[in-house]
C-alpha beads as a LAMMPS data file, in Angstrom:
LAMMPS data file: protein, C-alpha beads

130 atoms
129 bonds

1 atom types
1 bond types

-500.0 500.0 xlo xhi
-500.0 500.0 ylo yhi
-500.0 500.0 zlo zhi

Masses

1 110.0

Atoms # bond

1 1 1 -7.090 11.671 4.856
2 1 1 -5.214 14.838 3.539
3 1 1 -2.605 13.639 1.103
4 1 1 -0.081 15.501 -1.074
5 1 1 -0.218 13.030 -3.905
6 1 1 -3.195 14.113 -5.920
7 1 1 -1.026 15.452 -8.641
8 1 1 1.232 12.474 -8.887
9 1 1 -1.750 10.067 -8.736
10 1 1 -3.326 11.644 -11.768
11 1 1 -0.825 9.997 -14.071
12 1 1 -1.443 6.577 -12.456
13 1 1 -3.803 3.774 -13.251
14 1 1 -5.554 1.937 -10.541
15 1 1 -7.578 -0.848 -9.140
16 1 1 -9.963 -1.388 -6.129
17 1 1 -10.675 -4.626 -4.476
18 1 1 -12.321 -5.830 -1.140
19 1 1 -9.831 -6.314 1.737
20 1 1 -11.829 -9.336 2.964
21 1 1 -11.955 -12.541 0.694
22 1 1 -14.130 -14.648 2.808
23 1 1 -12.319 -15.135 6.285
24 1 1 -9.079 -13.821 4.749
25 1 1 -7.978 -10.315 5.329
26 1 1 -5.610 -9.007 2.745
27 1 1 -2.826 -7.168 4.765
28 1 1 -0.474 -4.479 3.703
29 1 1 2.261 -7.027 4.182
30 1 1 0.612 -9.654 1.737
31 1 1 0.281 -6.719 -0.934
32 1 1 4.092 -5.854 -0.313
33 1 1 4.874 -9.531 -1.032
34 1 1 2.657 -9.711 -4.278
35 1 1 4.582 -6.663 -5.612
36 1 1 7.517 -8.923 -6.089
37 1 1 10.691 -7.322 -7.433
38 1 1 8.883 -4.246 -8.502
39 1 1 8.572 -3.220 -4.898
40 1 1 11.981 -4.226 -3.454
41 1 1 13.901 -0.973 -4.365
42 1 1 11.050 1.430 -3.304
43 1 1 11.346 3.793 -0.436
44 1 1 8.104 3.964 1.555
45 1 1 6.207 6.603 3.393
46 1 1 3.219 5.511 5.321
47 1 1 0.519 7.587 7.005
48 1 1 -2.573 6.680 9.162
49 1 1 -5.774 8.317 10.197
50 1 1 -6.203 5.720 13.007
51 1 1 -3.204 4.243 14.901
52 1 1 -4.290 0.591 15.594
53 1 1 -1.077 -0.854 16.860
54 1 1 2.226 0.432 18.201
55 1 1 3.987 -0.639 14.884
56 1 1 1.867 2.224 13.289
57 1 1 3.734 4.849 15.654
58 1 1 6.988 3.397 14.441
59 1 1 6.052 3.510 10.594
60 1 1 4.994 7.265 11.060
61 1 1 7.940 8.135 12.899
62 1 1 9.935 6.932 9.726
63 1 1 7.580 8.663 7.227
64 1 1 9.757 11.866 6.633
65 1 1 12.971 9.722 5.667
66 1 1 11.073 6.909 4.399
67 1 1 11.935 3.281 4.705
68 1 1 12.858 0.461 2.381
69 1 1 10.502 -2.453 1.559
70 1 1 11.990 -5.001 3.893
71 1 1 11.557 -2.708 6.895
72 1 1 8.143 -1.929 5.993
73 1 1 7.284 -5.661 5.707
74 1 1 8.982 -6.251 9.073
75 1 1 6.787 -3.957 10.653
76 1 1 3.460 -4.924 9.120
77 1 1 4.076 -8.737 10.024
78 1 1 2.823 -10.779 11.819
79 1 1 -0.817 -9.803 10.913
80 1 1 -1.639 -6.100 11.164
81 1 1 -4.921 -5.110 10.090
82 1 1 -5.231 -1.546 9.203
83 1 1 -8.232 1.052 9.471
84 1 1 -7.406 3.933 7.196
85 1 1 -3.875 3.886 5.982
86 1 1 -1.774 4.851 2.894
87 1 1 1.517 3.534 1.730
88 1 1 3.428 5.491 -0.860
89 1 1 6.203 4.104 -2.656
90 1 1 8.915 6.060 -4.199
91 1 1 11.616 5.265 -6.878
92 1 1 14.337 7.986 -6.856
93 1 1 12.068 10.340 -5.085
94 1 1 9.194 9.812 -7.781
95 1 1 5.986 8.511 -6.444
96 1 1 5.322 5.318 -8.349
97 1 1 2.882 3.434 -6.159
98 1 1 0.031 4.226 -3.857
99 1 1 -1.553 1.558 -1.497
100 1 1 -4.744 2.976 0.146
101 1 1 -6.551 1.107 2.889
102 1 1 -10.210 2.265 3.508
103 1 1 -11.939 1.134 6.718
104 1 1 -10.376 -2.246 6.815
105 1 1 -12.704 -3.121 4.012
106 1 1 -11.285 -1.980 0.720
107 1 1 -7.961 -1.592 -0.977
108 1 1 -7.071 0.887 -3.784
109 1 1 -3.874 0.465 -5.556
110 1 1 -2.502 3.065 -8.075
111 1 1 0.567 2.487 -10.032
112 1 1 2.695 3.925 -12.738
113 1 1 3.425 0.419 -13.989
114 1 1 0.613 -1.490 -15.549
115 1 1 2.211 -4.868 -14.685
116 1 1 2.034 -4.338 -10.989
117 1 1 -1.752 -3.894 -11.538
118 1 1 -1.952 -6.882 -13.737
119 1 1 -0.071 -9.012 -11.176
120 1 1 -2.680 -7.966 -8.454
121 1 1 -5.551 -8.524 -10.664
122 1 1 -4.435 -12.011 -11.004
123 1 1 -4.404 -12.694 -7.273
124 1 1 -7.574 -10.501 -6.657
125 1 1 -9.793 -11.293 -9.461
126 1 1 -12.639 -9.377 -8.108
127 1 1 -10.517 -6.177 -8.514
128 1 1 -12.160 -3.333 -10.604
129 1 1 -10.543 -0.578 -12.436
130 1 1 -10.566 2.967 -10.732

Bonds

1 1 1 2
2 1 2 3
3 1 3 4
4 1 4 5
5 1 5 6
6 1 6 7
7 1 7 8
8 1 8 9
9 1 9 10
10 1 10 11
11 1 11 12
12 1 12 13
13 1 13 14
14 1 14 15
15 1 15 16
16 1 16 17
17 1 17 18
18 1 18 19
19 1 19 20
20 1 20 21
21 1 21 22
22 1 22 23
23 1 23 24
24 1 24 25
25 1 25 26
26 1 26 27
27 1 27 28
28 1 28 29
29 1 29 30
30 1 30 31
31 1 31 32
32 1 32 33
33 1 33 34
34 1 34 35
35 1 35 36
36 1 36 37
37 1 37 38
38 1 38 39
39 1 39 40
40 1 40 41
41 1 41 42
42 1 42 43
43 1 43 44
44 1 44 45
45 1 45 46
46 1 46 47
47 1 47 48
48 1 48 49
49 1 49 50
50 1 50 51
51 1 51 52
52 1 52 53
53 1 53 54
54 1 54 55
55 1 55 56
56 1 56 57
57 1 57 58
58 1 58 59
59 1 59 60
60 1 60 61
61 1 61 62
62 1 62 63
63 1 63 64
64 1 64 65
65 1 65 66
66 1 66 67
67 1 67 68
68 1 68 69
69 1 69 70
70 1 70 71
71 1 71 72
72 1 72 73
73 1 73 74
74 1 74 75
75 1 75 76
76 1 76 77
77 1 77 78
78 1 78 79
79 1 79 80
80 1 80 81
81 1 81 82
82 1 82 83
83 1 83 84
84 1 84 85
85 1 85 86
86 1 86 87
87 1 87 88
88 1 88 89
89 1 89 90
90 1 90 91
91 1 91 92
92 1 92 93
93 1 93 94
94 1 94 95
95 1 95 96
96 1 96 97
97 1 97 98
98 1 98 99
99 1 99 100
100 1 100 101
101 1 101 102
102 1 102 103
103 1 103 104
104 1 104 105
105 1 105 106
106 1 106 107
107 1 107 108
108 1 108 109
109 1 109 110
110 1 110 111
111 1 111 112
112 1 112 113
113 1 113 114
114 1 114 115
115 1 115 116
116 1 116 117
117 1 117 118
118 1 118 119
119 1 119 120
120 1 120 121
121 1 121 122
122 1 122 123
123 1 123 124
124 1 124 125
125 1 125 126
126 1 126 127
127 1 127 128
128 1 128 129
129 1 129 130
């Protein structure tokens, strides 16, 4: 995945954790809900290496202008399992959160706010620092 976020991500801290917890797959929708109030005012741009569902096409169509969190949530529920995707959250055009899903098996989360990572560590105790 060729992304333009490397410079912005350099100032972020991150965690990684398995996308599968037993029989339960952690979806993008679940992560968006776990963000709570931090994620509500973000504008999202999502990119995919593999289109696995028609909803992915709609998310990519909206990528240039971005979409609000509730729109993204509506496009990722019900259950949507991604293969290789990245959702970038912006606050006032500043990148503040990156959710990267690798091969339906691993999530990397990078954030400028440590509280976001702490919340996710609580829900996913097997998370490790990047």
